C-alpha angles and dihedrals in degrees: 000000000000124000091257092052092049089050091055091051094042094051093044094049090043092055090048092050092046091052091049093051094045092050095047098041102027086226114132089195085080088078086085087073088078091055092049091048092052088056099038093052090071099047100085090062091065083098090064113087093204096061123085092245090044093054092049091046092050093051091048096045092046091050092046092047092051092047091049091050091050092049092049093045091046090049092051094047092044094049093048091047091052091047092053093046092051096041093054092043094240091132138352115220094181091245124133110249090217090061091050091049090051092046094049092044092047093050092048091051089047091053092049093046091049091052093048092048093050091050095046122108091232092056092048090050094047094051098044123095111284090015124112093337089062095055129087092253096088095052090046090053090045090057089067087069088071089074093059095078140005092210104129096219091053095045094048091048092052089047088052091052090052092047091050092047092052091045088058093052091046091050092051089050087065090063129080092253095056125184134271094240094155093062127161087031091051137001092206116120115242123207137181097198138011102237120153120226096229093047121097089233088073091058091047090049091051093053091044092054092046095049095042090051091055093044093049092046091051093048096045100042 
């Protein structure tokens, strides 16, 4: 689905969830769930380079990757230089040679491991669009943030982010591409329908999910 379609679903599901929490807890603070959902419903598409979040993510990850590579390379060169200077007695820095050997060896292994991981099929699958970001692993990890604080406003906002995130995955499961929700058991994409993003049926489906969510929440709670 498009960003606009996900926003429709995220807001609709968020309102439904807010209403359910307010009715069951009598706490109007739960209204913040709708705000969190409206934000969380966009997050899975950070793995898509053509989205606004995706472009920002790509710039940040590329910059971080380059900086990490420079730090590792600098550490390797620096460690080897110190080892040579100390071994030939040119200068004594008061550092144990064994520690320098371990540091240089560790950085070299880190550089090799990083290269192997980036070239692996699993890494390429996980970082592609509708890869790891479109599984249930991110929202499960996000739920651990609920243990950071008992402050109601914070907890409801995090719940909203999770609700919005899951609404995005559910929405994409209505399309022909589907999502790999059973990962790590399976990388196969699962779908409920075969809607196409650019088709008007996708927009109708988004509004249907949003409205049905609110109606069901109202009738049940």
